[in-house]
N, C-alpha and C positions, 0 to 999 in steps of 0.2 A: 537342511530337513527339507524333503520334498513337500510340495505346495500341493493342494487339491485342485488351484488351479492357477494360470500365470499366462502371463504376453507369451508369442512367440514371433520374430521375423519369420514374417510370412517367404523370404527369399534367401536367406543365411543360418536361421533357422534358428539365433541367438534370442536362448531365455529371458525374461525378464518379470520384473513382479509388475503386479495388476496394479501400483499405486502409483507407477512412475507416469506422468501427466502427459506425455509427448506421444503420438502414437507412432512417429514414426522411428528403426533402426538405426542405429548408427552408418548402416549399409546403404538408408534410405527406404528399405524397404516398411510394406504394412505391417504393425501386428495382426495377430491374430490369437484368439482366447482362447486355449488347451486345459480340456479337465484330463485330471490322471485317473482313469475309472480305475485302477487298482487301489485306490485311496476310501473309498467309500460304494456304497451299490445303491448306483443312480437309481436303477430298475426297481429295488426296494422305496428309496425316496419318492419316485414316482408315483407310485400306489398311493404311500400316505398322502400326497397333497392333492389324488387327483376329486377331492372333494373341493377345493379352492376355484372360487368365481370366476376370476380374472382367467383368460385364456395365452392369458402371457408366462401368470405367476405357476400357476397351475406345472408348469414345466422346471421349475424352478432348478429342480435337481438335472436337470440338462444344460441350464443358459448362465446363471450366476447363482451357484448351489450352498456357499457358506455365508451372503450376505445376510444379514440381520435380519430377521422380518420387520422389525421396527424403523429398518429405513428403505422399506420395498414405496414405492408409489405407484398405486394403481388408480385407472377411472373405469373398470371394467371394458377396458381393451381384449382383441381380441372375439373369441365365441361368433365367426360371423359362420354366416349361412353358406351351404353348397345349393344350387339350386339345380333342379332338369332342367334340359334346353325346351321353352315352351317350341311349339308347332312352329312356329314360322320362322324361329330361328333354328331348328333344323332342317327347313327344305333351305335356310340360305348356306348353310355348313355343310350340308347333304350327309348329314351323320346323324342318326339317335344317340349315338353315346359319349355326347362330349357332356361336361356339365361345369357350372359354375360358382368357384368362390369368390366373394363379393368381398373384398378388403377395406371397401369403401363406408364397410359399416360399422367400423370403428368412431372413438368419439367426435377427433379433428375431421371425421371424414375420410381417412385414408391409412395405410399401411403402415405411415409411420410410426401412430402411435403405439405401435408392438415393439420397436429398436427403441423408440424414444423412452418409454416405460424403464427400460432396464438401465437402460445410459443416463437418466434424470435420477436414478435412484443411487444407480454409484457415485454422481454427482454430490447429492446427499451424505455420501458415505466420507464422502473427500473434504468433506464441507467448503462444498465450490460456493463461491457468491457472486459469479457471473459466469453464464454458458452462451457463445455463440455461434453461427453456421449463417453457413451463404445457401440460395436459395431457390428454385424454383416456382416455388409458392409450397407444396406440402409442409417441405419440412419446419419451414419459419412457422408454416399455423402450426401445426404439431408440436414445436421446442416451444414455441409461445405460453402454448396451455399446458403442458407442462410445468413449466416454469414459474408459472403465474400460481398454481395448483399450491407450488412446492414452496413458492414463498423467495425464487431464485429470480434475479435479475437478470431479460436475456435480450439479445441483442442479435440483427438479424439485416445480412446484405444481402442486395439483390439487384439482378440484372435488371436497366431502368427497363421500360417498355415491352417486356417481355414474361412478364407473369399475368397469369388469370388472374382478375380482379376478385372475385371469391374466397383465394387465397391470400390475397393481400388484405383484404378485408376481414378475415382469422386471425393475421398476425398483428394487426392495428389492435383489434376491438381485446384480444388477450393481452394487448398492453405491452407488449416487444419494443424497443428503441430499433427502428427502420431504415436501414440508409437504403440509397438508391444508388447503382454502380453505373458507367459506363460501362458498354462492353458486353461477354457473356457471361456465362453460369459460371464458367472458369474461370474467367477474368477474378470474378467474384470469391470464387475461392478463396485466391492467391490473398487476395487484400482481408481476409479472413485468419489465415495463417498467419501473417503478417501480427495479425491483432493479439493474435494468442502468445506469438513470441515477444510482443510489448511487453503488454496488459497481465499476460499471467490467466486468461478466461479459458475457460473449459472449451475446448471441441467438440459437438453435437453432429458435425459434417459424419457422413462411412465411414470416414477413415476411420472415426471411433468404433474400437472394434468391440464396444458394448452392443453398439445398433445393431450390429451383423446378428449377435446373441437374441437380441429380442425378436428380428424379422424372421428366424429360424423355427419359431413357435408358430408361421401359418404351417410350415410341412408339420410339425409336431400333433399339433390340434386337429390339421388336413388327412392325416394317416389314423389320426383316434378315431376322425367320423366317420372313417370307412373302414373302420374296425380293423386298423394295424395293415389293411388289404390295397395292394398299390397297385395306380392305376399304369398304363401302357406310357402314359405322359404328362408331363405336367408344363405347361406353356404362359411364361409371363414377360410383360414390357421389362425391356432394357434401357435404363436411363446412363446413370449411374453405375449401375448394376451389381449393387448391394443385395438385391434379390436372387438375383443368378447364383452371389456368391456363398449369399447365406442359407439358400436352398440345397445346395449340393454338400456344404457343411453337414446340413442336416441330416440329411439323407444317410450320407458317409457314418454318420456316430449314430443314427439306428440302427444302419445292419451292424456298426459296431455292437451293440447292448443287445444283438440278436432281439430287436423291435421288429424288425421284416425280412425279410429272407431272399429277397431281390431289390434293386434299383430300378426306378421308372426312367425313363428318358428326360431330359429337361430341352427346353424348347426358347429361347431369346428372340425377342419380337423387338427390331429397332424400325423408325421411318426412313426410307431410303432417303431422305435430309437431314439424319442424321444419324447416318450407321457406322462410326469409326469399331464398334466389335465385330460386328458383322464381316466387316471388310479384313478385320486381323483373324477372326475365324475361316475365312476363307483362305486367305492369304499366306495364313504365319509371318506378316510384315506390317507391326503396329505403326498407323499414324495417324495423330492427331487432325482431328476436323478442326480447324480455323473459324469457323461461319456457318454451324450447323443451325438452320432454319427451317424445321418443322412444325407444323399448326400445332402438333399436341406439343406441349410447353413444357409439361412435367420430364420428358425425354428428350428434353433439347438442349444436348450435350455433348459437347465434342473430344471431351479428353478424360472417356470415364475411372473417376478414383480405381475402384476396383476391379479393374479388366483383366490383370491378373488371376486374381482369386475364385474370378467368374470364368476363363478361360480356362483353369483348372476343373472348375466345376462341371462344364460341357465334357471336358477329357474324360471325366472319371464315370460319369452317368451316358457316356456313348449320347450326348445329346448334339444337338446343334443351334445356330443361331439363321436369321432370315430378316428378310428385312420385305418392306410393306409401303404403298405409295400413304403420301397424306389421303386421297382421294379414298382408296379403300378402307382406311383406319375412321377419316367421315362417314363415311356409308355403314360399315358393321356400328360403328355408337349409332346411327339410324336406329337401325335392326336392333338392337340389344336395348335401346330405349325403347324404343315401339312396343317391345313385350314385357312391358313392364318394373324392367331391373333396371336397366339405366348405367351409365356410366361416364367419366370425363374419356376426353380423348384417348390419353397414352393408354387409358387402359383397351379400349376397344382392338390396341394392334393383335390383341392376343385371339381374338373372335377372325380378323382380317387376314393373321400366319395361318392360321388353324384352319378357314376356310381355304387356302392356296396348299396347304400342305397336302389337303385328304383331295383337292382334286391333281395334285399332281402325281398323289398316292404314295407320297413320304408316308402320311400316314394314313390307317386300313379304315373305312367305314366301321369296322369290326370292335377297334379297337378303344379303351378306355383314355377319355381325355376331361384332363380334368383345365380349365382355363383359369385365371386368375384377375378380377377387377380390383385394380390396386387405386382407384379413386371413384369419388361417389358424384353425381351428376350433377349438384349442384355448384362443385368446386367452379365451370366454367359454363357458367348461365349463357354467353354472351354467343361465345359461339354456337349455342343451341339455336339461337334466335335468328344467327345473320343465315345459318343451314337451311332454313325451313323457310328465310325469306330469300333466296335462295342470292344473298348478298356477299359469300364468302369468293373472293377472286382465285380465280383458277379453281374451284370445286363446283363441280357441277351437285345440284339437291336432288338425286335420284331418287331419295326416301322420303322428298320433303313434305310434311303434313300442314299447309299455306292456313295462314289465318283468313277469317272467310270476314266477309262483312256485308253489315243488313242495315234494314231502316228502322227507326225509330217508330215507335208506337205509341202514340199519342192516344 
């Protein structure tokens, strides 16, 4: 009997049931979720669900069409705003045609809530008792919140000293059991994989293909907001590459279902101090980075899990990968903060990357661009204070808004 939804190995294409609790094929490849559109009317069901308030579950027919509605967990995720560029940002970018979709408006302050809503619902569907992840910050915050909200115990492993305190505070406050490990995020993920094998915990990193399904809704919602008219470019930060993978998958599926007539180009932006994907894209030769060290901790990842999926996304969308300096990231952040929108450092890679691509002529000033901000300004408040006090090592505070002193009045 054919299944509406199955797991398929991204490498060898072998099919598995979605009840399978491991997320790697026997060949080692990652799973992806596939939907057999011939077995149900996704477009009709999409119309049926359009009044649902959740910006994730409004697209249920495109992400998890047969999960029981009683099992769905939602906290008002999605429905994030698209902003036109204020004048100061237009001047900085050299274009009046750049808009910003702000995923920092999700419940825990990042895009991770979209994927977590779907993955935790599937965890509930499978009667999971413990969920676990490695994290540079945002995943741990989102996992802890959604797990506690669902009544499931959560465990997170973070690289010691390499996570912003705003994110760490969230994970602790939401009740996760938090472990710090020596080394990098990639090493923390190896610890988590061992825990999954030993304890049969349910893995919630973006290795879990349900996370990718939830993150597809960034694109579906964006297209809905644009009345299904595509922009020329979509620019996204690139860390573990779940969003790049999800965006390409979502656009491909939207085209298959005749929701859009053409596909926009995806740009993935990394820091030049953590750019394994950019180098892979340019050379077609993948080599993980053993010691990534960007100031943008959310994308400080040397061996991205979804790298092959992301590579395919760029190929299929005629996209590209590019790197920006930490100085460019922090300056772009200061500008986007200063126009009243704000974001965490990793998000500002999209602003810096877009500016560079416009200046070099790759993106034309007349082309329509959507930049994705993935995290809220308050995710990393310390870096804001340090920047404006001119105390970030190796960084010039070109847009500093210095705190001034005045004498008291008696």
